[in-house]
SEFIZA-3560 file (N, C-alpha, C; in Angstrom, 3 decimals):
REM SEFIZA-3560
<numar><xx>-35.226</xx><yy>111.480</yy><zz>-73.010</zz><atom>N</atom></numar>
<numar><xx>-35.644</xx><yy>110.098</yy><zz>-72.966</zz><atom>CA</atom></numar>
<numar><xx>-34.577</xx><yy>109.251</yy><zz>-73.681</zz><atom>C</atom></numar>
<numar><xx>-34.180</xx><yy>108.140</yy><zz>-73.070</zz><atom>N</atom></numar>
<numar><xx>-33.153</xx><yy>107.294</yy><zz>-73.663</zz><atom>CA</atom></numar>
<numar><xx>-33.707</xx><yy>106.528</yy><zz>-74.850</zz><atom>C</atom></numar>
<numar><xx>-32.799</xx><yy>105.970</yy><zz>-75.641</zz><atom>N</atom></numar>
<numar><xx>-33.250</xx><yy>105.206</yy><zz>-76.814</zz><atom>CA</atom></numar>
<numar><xx>-34.070</xx><yy>103.999</yy><zz>-76.391</zz><atom>C</atom></numar>
<numar><xx>-33.669</xx><yy>103.340</yy><zz>-75.283</zz><atom>N</atom></numar>
<numar><xx>-34.415</xx><yy>102.181</yy><zz>-74.810</zz><atom>CA</atom></numar>
<numar><xx>-35.822</xx><yy>102.584</yy><zz>-74.414</zz><atom>C</atom></numar>
<numar><xx>-35.930</xx><yy>103.701</yy><zz>-73.694</zz><atom>N</atom></numar>
<numar><xx>-37.254</xx><yy>104.164</yy><zz>-73.285</zz><atom>CA</atom></numar>
<numar><xx>-38.077</xx><yy>104.560</yy><zz>-74.500</zz><atom>C</atom></numar>
<numar><xx>-37.458</xx><yy>105.118</yy><zz>-75.512</zz><atom>N</atom></numar>
<numar><xx>-38.175</xx><yy>105.503</yy><zz>-76.728</zz><atom>CA</atom></numar>
<numar><xx>-38.723</xx><yy>104.263</yy><zz>-77.416</zz><atom>C</atom></numar>
<numar><xx>-37.904</xx><yy>103.205</yy><zz>-77.492</zz><atom>N</atom></numar>
<numar><xx>-38.374</xx><yy>101.961</yy><zz>-78.116</zz><atom>CA</atom></numar>
<numar><xx>-39.535</xx><yy>101.360</yy><zz>-77.352</zz><atom>C</atom></numar>
<numar><xx>-39.436</xx><yy>101.366</yy><zz>-76.023</zz><atom>N</atom></numar>
<numar><xx>-40.520</xx><yy>100.813</yy><zz>-75.218</zz><atom>CA</atom></numar>
<numar><xx>-41.781</xx><yy>101.636</yy><zz>-75.426</zz><atom>C</atom></numar>
<numar><xx>-41.635</xx><yy>102.944</yy><zz>-75.445</zz><atom>N</atom></numar>
<numar><xx>-42.786</xx><yy>103.822</yy><zz>-75.622</zz><atom>CA</atom></numar>
<numar><xx>-43.379</xx><yy>103.689</yy><zz>-77.019</zz><atom>C</atom></numar>
<numar><xx>-42.577</xx><yy>103.252</yy><zz>-78.003</zz><atom>N</atom></numar>
<numar><xx>-43.085</xx><yy>103.175</yy><zz>-79.367</zz><atom>CA</atom></numar>
<numar><xx>-43.729</xx><yy>101.833</yy><zz>-79.679</zz><atom>C</atom></numar>
<numar><xx>-43.966</xx><yy>100.999</yy><zz>-78.694</zz><atom>N</atom></numar>
<numar><xx>-44.693</xx><yy>99.771</yy><zz>-78.920</zz><atom>CA</atom></numar>
<numar><xx>-43.871</xx><yy>98.505</yy><zz>-78.784</zz><atom>C</atom></numar>
<numar><xx>-42.587</xx><yy>98.589</yy><zz>-78.581</zz><atom>N</atom></numar>
<numar><xx>-41.753</xx><yy>97.407</yy><zz>-78.379</zz><atom>CA</atom></numar>
<numar><xx>-41.916</xx><yy>96.974</yy><zz>-76.936</zz><atom>C</atom></numar>
<numar><xx>-42.068</xx><yy>95.683</yy><zz>-76.730</zz><atom>N</atom></numar>
<numar><xx>-42.261</xx><yy>95.200</yy><zz>-75.361</zz><atom>CA</atom></numar>
<numar><xx>-40.972</xx><yy>95.364</yy><zz>-74.571</zz><atom>C</atom></numar>
<numar><xx>-41.074</xx><yy>95.520</yy><zz>-73.279</zz><atom>N</atom></numar>
<numar><xx>-39.871</xx><yy>95.645</yy><zz>-72.463</zz><atom>CA</atom></numar>
<numar><xx>-38.961</xx><yy>94.413</yy><zz>-72.565</zz><atom>C</atom></numar>
<numar><xx>-39.571</xx><yy>93.232</yy><zz>-72.698</zz><atom>N</atom></numar>
<numar><xx>-38.781</xx><yy>92.007</yy><zz>-72.818</zz><atom>CA</atom></numar>
<numar><xx>-37.955</xx><yy>92.005</yy><zz>-74.101</zz><atom>C</atom></numar>
<numar><xx>-38.553</xx><yy>92.462</yy><zz>-75.200</zz><atom>N</atom></numar>
<numar><xx>-37.845</xx><yy>92.515</yy><zz>-76.473</zz><atom>CA</atom></numar>
<numar><xx>-36.724</xx><yy>93.552</yy><zz>-76.411</zz><atom>C</atom></numar>
<numar><xx>-36.994</xx><yy>94.674</yy><zz>-75.762</zz><atom>N</atom></numar>
<numar><xx>-35.970</xx><yy>95.712</yy><zz>-75.629</zz><atom>CA</atom></numar>
<numar><xx>-34.822</xx><yy>95.214</yy><zz>-74.760</zz><atom>C</atom></numar>
<numar><xx>-35.141</xx><yy>94.490</yy><zz>-73.690</zz><atom>N</atom></numar>
<numar><xx>-34.114</xx><yy>93.934</yy><zz>-72.817</zz><atom>CA</atom></numar>
<numar><xx>-33.285</xx><yy>92.884</yy><zz>-73.556</zz><atom>C</atom></numar>
<numar><xx>-33.939</xx><yy>92.043</yy><zz>-74.327</zz><atom>N</atom></numar>
<numar><xx>-33.229</xx><yy>91.023</yy><zz>-75.107</zz><atom>CA</atom></numar>
<numar><xx>-32.304</xx><yy>91.672</yy><zz>-76.135</zz><atom>C</atom></numar>
<numar><xx>-32.776</xx><yy>92.703</yy><zz>-76.806</zz><atom>N</atom></numar>
<numar><xx>-31.956</xx><yy>93.389</yy><zz>-77.802</zz><atom>CA</atom></numar>
<numar><xx>-30.758</xx><yy>94.068</yy><zz>-77.136</zz><atom>C</atom></numar>
<numar><xx>-30.979</xx><yy>94.660</yy><zz>-75.979</zz><atom>N</atom></numar>
<numar><xx>-29.892</xx><yy>95.301</yy><zz>-75.250</zz><atom>CA</atom></numar>
<numar><xx>-28.866</xx><yy>94.268</yy><zz>-74.802</zz><atom>C</atom></numar>
<numar><xx>-29.350</xx><yy>93.129</yy><zz>-74.303</zz><atom>N</atom></numar>
<numar><xx>-28.463</xx><yy>92.055</yy><zz>-73.850</zz><atom>CA</atom></numar>
<numar><xx>-27.609</xx><yy>91.538</yy><zz>-75.010</zz><atom>C</atom></numar>
<numar><xx>-28.223</xx><yy>91.327</yy><zz>-76.152</zz><atom>N</atom></numar>
<numar><xx>-27.478</xx><yy>90.836</yy><zz>-77.312</zz><atom>CA</atom></numar>
<numar><xx>-26.452</xx><yy>91.868</yy><zz>-77.790</zz><atom>C</atom></numar>
<numar><xx>-26.819</xx><yy>93.137</yy><zz>-77.752</zz><atom>N</atom></numar>
<numar><xx>-25.881</xx><yy>94.185</yy><zz>-78.153</zz><atom>CA</atom></numar>
<numar><xx>-24.687</xx><yy>94.243</yy><zz>-77.217</zz><atom>C</atom></numar>
<numar><xx>-24.926</xx><yy>94.086</yy><zz>-75.909</zz><atom>N</atom></numar>
<numar><xx>-23.836</xx><yy>94.091</yy><zz>-74.941</zz><atom>CA</atom></numar>
<numar><xx>-22.934</xx><yy>92.865</yy><zz>-75.102</zz><atom>C</atom></numar>
<numar><xx>-23.536</xx><yy>91.704</yy><zz>-75.369</zz><atom>N</atom></numar>
<numar><xx>-22.737</xx><yy>90.496</yy><zz>-75.599</zz><atom>CA</atom></numar>
<numar><xx>-21.858</xx><yy>90.668</yy><zz>-76.834</zz><atom>C</atom></numar>
<numar><xx>-22.419</xx><yy>91.246</yy><zz>-77.891</zz><atom>N</atom></numar>
<numar><xx>-21.650</xx><yy>91.469</yy><zz>-79.113</zz><atom>CA</atom></numar>
<numar><xx>-20.504</xx><yy>92.436</yy><zz>-78.867</zz><atom>C</atom></numar>
<numar><xx>-20.784</xx><yy>93.497</yy><zz>-78.130</zz><atom>N</atom></numar>
<numar><xx>-19.735</xx><yy>94.488</yy><zz>-77.836</zz><atom>CA</atom></numar>
<numar><xx>-18.622</xx><yy>93.869</yy><zz>-76.993</zz><atom>C</atom></numar>
<numar><xx>-18.992</xx><yy>93.032</yy><zz>-76.023</zz><atom>N</atom></numar>
<numar><xx>-17.996</xx><yy>92.365</yy><zz>-75.189</zz><atom>CA</atom></numar>
<numar><xx>-17.156</xx><yy>91.399</yy><zz>-76.012</zz><atom>C</atom></numar>
<numar><xx>-17.791</xx><yy>90.656</yy><zz>-76.913</zz><atom>N</atom></numar>
<numar><xx>-17.056</xx><yy>89.718</yy><zz>-77.764</zz><atom>CA</atom></numar>
<numar><xx>-16.070</xx><yy>90.455</yy><zz>-78.666</zz><atom>C</atom></numar>
<numar><xx>-16.484</xx><yy>91.592</yy><zz>-79.215</zz><atom>N</atom></numar>
<numar><xx>-15.569</xx><yy>92.371</yy><zz>-80.057</zz><atom>CA</atom></numar>
<numar><xx>-14.420</xx><yy>92.946</yy><zz>-79.239</zz><atom>C</atom></numar>
<numar><xx>-14.695</xx><yy>93.364</yy><zz>-78.014</zz><atom>N</atom></numar>
<numar><xx>-13.641</xx><yy>93.912</yy><zz>-77.153</zz><atom>CA</atom></numar>
<numar><xx>-12.628</xx><yy>92.838</yy><zz>-76.779</zz><atom>C</atom></numar>
<numar><xx>-13.099</xx><yy>91.622</yy><zz>-76.548</zz><atom>N</atom></numar>
<numar><xx>-12.186</xx><yy>90.529</yy><zz>-76.211</zz><atom>CA</atom></numar>
<numar><xx>-11.358</xx><yy>90.098</yy><zz>-77.407</zz><atom>C</atom></numar>
<numar><xx>-11.901</xx><yy>90.252</yy><zz>-78.589</zz><atom>N</atom></numar>
<numar><xx>-11.200</xx><yy>89.817</yy><zz>-79.800</zz><atom>CA</atom></numar>
<numar><xx>-10.047</xx><yy>90.749</yy><zz>-80.159</zz><atom>C</atom></numar>
<numar><xx>-10.120</xx><yy>91.994</yy><zz>-79.729</zz><atom>N</atom></numar>
<numar><xx>-9.058</xx><yy>92.950</yy><zz>-80.031</zz><atom>CA</atom></numar>
<numar><xx>-7.834</xx><yy>92.618</yy><zz>-79.189</zz><atom>C</atom></numar>
<numar><xx>-6.704</xx><yy>92.407</yy><zz>-79.834</zz><atom>N</atom></numar>
<numar><xx>-5.468</xx><yy>92.086</yy><zz>-79.131</zz><atom>CA</atom></numar>
<numar><xx>-4.425</xx><yy>93.148</yy><zz>-79.431</zz><atom>C</atom></numar>
<numar><xx>-4.659</xx><yy>94.328</yy><zz>-78.935</zz><atom>N</atom></numar>
<numar><xx>-3.752</xx><yy>95.436</yy><zz>-79.212</zz><atom>CA</atom></numar>
<numar><xx>-2.592</xx><yy>95.482</yy><zz>-78.231</zz><atom>C</atom></numar>
<numar><xx>-2.665</xx><yy>94.728</yy><zz>-77.162</zz><atom>N</atom></numar>
<numar><xx>-1.584</xx><yy>94.742</yy><zz>-76.187</zz><atom>CA</atom></numar>
<numar><xx>-1.740</xx><yy>95.871</yy><zz>-75.188</zz><atom>C</atom></numar>
<numar><xx>-0.739</xx><yy>95.988</yy><zz>-74.330</zz><atom>N</atom></numar>
<numar><xx>-0.772</xx><yy>97.017</yy><zz>-73.290</zz><atom>CA</atom></numar>
<numar><xx>-0.133</xx><yy>98.301</yy><zz>-73.805</zz><atom>C</atom></numar>
<numar><xx>-0.649</xx><yy>99.390</yy><zz>-73.340</zz><atom>N</atom></numar>
<numar><xx>-0.064</xx><yy>100.670</yy><zz>-73.715</zz><atom>CA</atom></numar>
<numar><xx>1.164</xx><yy>100.948</yy><zz>-72.855</zz><atom>C</atom></numar>
<numar><xx>1.974</xx><yy>101.849</yy><zz>-73.296</zz><atom>N</atom></numar>
<numar><xx>3.169</xx><yy>102.224</yy><zz>-72.543</zz><atom>CA</atom></numar>
<numar><xx>2.791</xx><yy>102.763</yy><zz>-71.176</zz><atom>C</atom></numar>
<numar><xx>1.723</xx><yy>103.524</yy><zz>-71.125</zz><atom>N</atom></numar>
<numar><xx>1.277</xx><yy>104.092</yy><zz>-69.860</zz><atom>CA</atom></numar>
<numar><xx>0.927</xx><yy>102.988</yy><zz>-68.866</zz><atom>C</atom></numar>
<numar><xx>0.223</xx><yy>101.962</yy><zz>-69.313</zz><atom>N</atom></numar>
<numar><xx>-0.159</xx><yy>100.861</yy><zz>-68.444</zz><atom>CA</atom></numar>
<numar><xx>1.073</xx><yy>100.123</yy><zz>-67.938</zz><atom>C</atom></numar>
<numar><xx>2.031</xx><yy>99.906</yy><zz>-68.810</zz><atom>N</atom></numar>
<numar><xx>3.262</xx><yy>99.221</yy><zz>-68.413</zz><atom>CA</atom></numar>
<numar><xx>4.024</xx><yy>100.038</yy><zz>-67.376</zz><atom>C</atom></numar>
<numar><xx>4.117</xx><yy>101.346</yy><zz>-67.572</zz><atom>N</atom></numar>
<numar><xx>4.824</xx><yy>102.202</yy><zz>-66.618</zz><atom>CA</atom></numar>
<numar><xx>4.131</xx><yy>102.251</yy><zz>-65.263</zz><atom>C</atom></numar>
<numar><xx>2.816</xx><yy>102.325</yy><zz>-65.270</zz><atom>N</atom></numar>
<numar><xx>2.070</xx><yy>102.342</yy><zz>-64.010</zz><atom>CA</atom></numar>
<numar><xx>2.258</xx><yy>101.018</yy><zz>-63.278</zz><atom>C</atom></numar>
<numar><xx>2.187</xx><yy>99.912</yy><zz>-64.005</zz><atom>N</atom></numar>
<numar><xx>2.377</xx><yy>98.601</yy><zz>-63.391</zz><atom>CA</atom></numar>
<numar><xx>3.779</xx><yy>98.470</yy><zz>-62.812</zz><atom>C</atom></numar>
<numar><xx>4.792</xx><yy>98.913</yy><zz>-63.539</zz><atom>N</atom></numar>
<numar><xx>6.165</xx><yy>98.854</yy><zz>-63.042</zz><atom>CA</atom></numar>
<numar><xx>6.332</xx><yy>99.730</yy><zz>-61.801</zz><atom>C</atom></numar>
<numar><xx>5.729</xx><yy>100.893</yy><zz>-61.799</zz><atom>N</atom></numar>
<numar><xx>5.805</xx><yy>101.778</yy><zz>-60.636</zz><atom>CA</atom></numar>
<numar><xx>5.161</xx><yy>101.168</yy><zz>-59.409</zz><atom>C</atom></numar>
<numar><xx>3.999</xx><yy>100.548</yy><zz>-59.596</zz><atom>N</atom></numar>
<numar><xx>3.324</xx><yy>99.904</yy><zz>-58.464</zz><atom>CA</atom></numar>
<numar><xx>4.127</xx><yy>98.716</yy><zz>-57.947</zz><atom>C</atom></numar>
<numar><xx>4.758</xx><yy>97.964</yy><zz>-58.848</zz><atom>N</atom></numar>
<numar><xx>5.592</xx><yy>96.841</yy><zz>-58.427</zz><atom>CA</atom></numar>
<numar><xx>6.785</xx><yy>97.332</yy><zz>-57.620</zz><atom>C</atom></numar>
<numar><xx>7.419</xx><yy>98.414</yy><zz>-58.071</zz><atom>N</atom></numar>
<numar><xx>8.552</xx><yy>98.976</yy><zz>-57.343</zz><atom>CA</atom></numar>
<numar><xx>8.114</xx><yy>99.479</yy><zz>-55.970</zz><atom>C</atom></numar>
<numar><xx>6.963</xx><yy>100.098</yy><zz>-55.901</zz><atom>N</atom></numar>
<numar><xx>6.433</xx><yy>100.574</yy><zz>-54.626</zz><atom>CA</atom></numar>
<numar><xx>6.177</xx><yy>99.406</yy><zz>-53.678</zz><atom>C</atom></numar>
<numar><xx>5.631</xx><yy>98.320</yy><zz>-54.192</zz><atom>N</atom></numar>
<numar><xx>5.368</xx><yy>97.142</yy><zz>-53.365</zz><atom>CA</atom></numar>
<numar><xx>6.664</xx><yy>96.554</yy><zz>-52.819</zz><atom>C</atom></numar>
<numar><xx>7.693</xx><yy>96.466</yy><zz>-53.647</zz><atom>N</atom></numar>
<numar><xx>8.982</xx><yy>95.946</yy><zz>-53.193</zz><atom>CA</atom></numar>
<numar><xx>9.565</xx><yy>96.846</yy><zz>-52.103</zz><atom>C</atom></numar>
<numar><xx>9.434</xx><yy>98.144</yy><zz>-52.261</zz><atom>N</atom></numar>
<numar><xx>9.935</xx><yy>99.094</yy><zz>-51.264</zz><atom>CA</atom></numar>
<numar><xx>9.205</xx><yy>98.921</yy><zz>-49.941</zz><atom>C</atom></numar>
<numar><xx>7.894</xx><yy>98.811</yy><zz>-49.992</zz><atom>N</atom></numar>
<numar><xx>7.098</xx><yy>98.648</yy><zz>-48.769</zz><atom>CA</atom></numar>
<numar><xx>7.470</xx><yy>97.350</yy><zz>-48.062</zz><atom>C</atom></numar>
<numar><xx>7.614</xx><yy>96.271</yy><zz>-48.810</zz><atom>N</atom></numar>
<numar><xx>7.998</xx><yy>94.992</yy><zz>-48.208</zz><atom>CA</atom></numar>
<numar><xx>9.373</xx><yy>95.114</yy><zz>-47.559</zz><atom>C</atom></numar>
<numar><xx>10.292</xx><yy>95.798</yy><zz>-48.197</zz><atom>N</atom></numar>
<numar><xx>11.625</xx><yy>96.003</yy><zz>-47.613</zz><atom>CA</atom></numar>
<numar><xx>11.576</xx><yy>96.774</yy><zz>-46.316</zz><atom>C</atom></numar>
<numar><xx>10.775</xx><yy>97.821</yy><zz>-46.273</zz><atom>N</atom></numar>
<numar><xx>10.644</xx><yy>98.628</yy><zz>-45.060</zz><atom>CA</atom></numar>
<numar><xx>10.044</xx><yy>97.804</yy><zz>-43.928</zz><atom>C</atom></numar>
<numar><xx>8.982</xx><yy>97.072</yy><zz>-44.229</zz><atom>N</atom></numar>
<numar><xx>8.334</xx><yy>96.253</yy><zz>-43.204</zz><atom>CA</atom></numar>
<numar><xx>9.292</xx><yy>95.173</yy><zz>-42.704</zz><atom>C</atom></numar>
<numar><xx>10.016</xx><yy>94.523</yy><zz>-43.598</zz><atom>N</atom></numar>
<numar><xx>10.961</xx><yy>93.475</yy><zz>-43.198</zz><atom>CA</atom></numar>
<numar><xx>12.058</xx><yy>94.047</yy><zz>-42.307</zz><atom>C</atom></numar>
<numar><xx>12.559</xx><yy>95.233</yy><zz>-42.621</zz><atom>N</atom></numar>
<numar><xx>13.604</xx><yy>95.863</yy><zz>-41.803</zz><atom>CA</atom></numar>
<numar><xx>13.084</xx><yy>96.182</yy><zz>-40.408</zz><atom>C</atom></numar>
<numar><xx>11.864</xx><yy>96.700</yy><zz>-40.317</zz><atom>N</atom></numar>
<numar><xx>11.298</xx><yy>97.017</yy><zz>-39.000</zz><atom>CA</atom></numar>
<numar><xx>11.062</xx><yy>95.758</yy><zz>-38.179</zz><atom>C</atom></numar>
<numar><xx>10.568</xx><yy>94.711</yy><zz>-38.819</zz><atom>N</atom></numar>
<numar><xx>10.337</xx><yy>93.458</yy><zz>-38.097</zz><atom>CA</atom></numar>
<numar><xx>11.663</xx><yy>92.891</yy><zz>-37.610</zz><atom>C</atom></numar>
<numar><xx>12.684</xx><yy>92.919</yy><zz>-38.445</zz><atom>N</atom></numar>
<numar><xx>14.001</xx><yy>92.405</yy><zz>-38.069</zz><atom>CA</atom></numar>
<numar><xx>14.575</xx><yy>93.214</yy><zz>-36.907</zz><atom>C</atom></numar>
<numar><xx>14.433</xx><yy>94.543</yy><zz>-36.964</zz><atom>N</atom></numar>
<numar><xx>14.941</xx><yy>95.397</yy><zz>-35.893</zz><atom>CA</atom></numar>
<numar><xx>14.238</xx><yy>95.095</yy><zz>-34.563</zz><atom>C</atom></numar>
<numar><xx>12.938</xx><yy>94.923</yy><zz>-34.620</zz><atom>N</atom></numar>
<numar><xx>12.197</xx><yy>94.638</yy><zz>-33.384</zz><atom>CA</atom></numar>
<numar><xx>12.527</xx><yy>93.247</yy><zz>-32.870</zz><atom>C</atom></numar>
<numar><xx>12.733</xx><yy>92.296</yy><zz>-33.783</zz><atom>N</atom></numar>
<numar><xx>13.099</xx><yy>90.952</yy><zz>-33.358</zz><atom>CA</atom></numar>
<numar><xx>14.465</xx><yy>90.946</yy><zz>-32.704</zz><atom>C</atom></numar>
<numar><xx>15.396</xx><yy>91.739</yy><zz>-33.225</zz><atom>N</atom></numar>
<numar><xx>16.735</xx><yy>91.827</yy><zz>-32.635</zz><atom>CA</atom></numar>
<numar><xx>16.720</xx><yy>92.541</yy><zz>-31.289</zz><atom>C</atom></numar>
<numar><xx>15.715</xx><yy>93.341</yy><zz>-31.035</zz><atom>N</atom></numar>
<numar><xx>15.610</xx><yy>94.079</yy><zz>-29.770</zz><atom>CA</atom></numar>
<numar><xx>15.027</xx><yy>93.227</yy><zz>-28.648</zz><atom>C</atom></numar>
<numar><xx>14.542</xx><yy>92.049</yy><zz>-28.960</zz><atom>N</atom></numar>
<numar><xx>13.982</xx><yy>91.177</yy><zz>-27.922</zz><atom>CA</atom></numar>
<numar><xx>15.153</xx><yy>90.593</yy><zz>-27.126</zz><atom>C</atom></numar>
<numar><xx>15.114</xx><yy>90.710</yy><zz>-25.777</zz><atom>N</atom></numar>
<numar><xx>16.242</xx><yy>90.218</yy><zz>-24.959</zz><atom>CA</atom></numar>
<numar><xx>16.340</xx><yy>88.703</yy><zz>-24.920</zz><atom>C</atom></numar>
//
């Protein structure tokens, strides 16, 4: 049985349990937003890799379009 279900079963109204859960989630979100630790090296590397992949794909598509356009009589 979860803690929320235990509280409800122990006499706390569902509305009070929902309100307490909502406030706890808001507090946790506010604390998470306040932390400014920056990006990790892993995140930066993944982002750079995806950007490089996107540039490569755009280059390939542009070359194929140009080749087909040049093939039009």
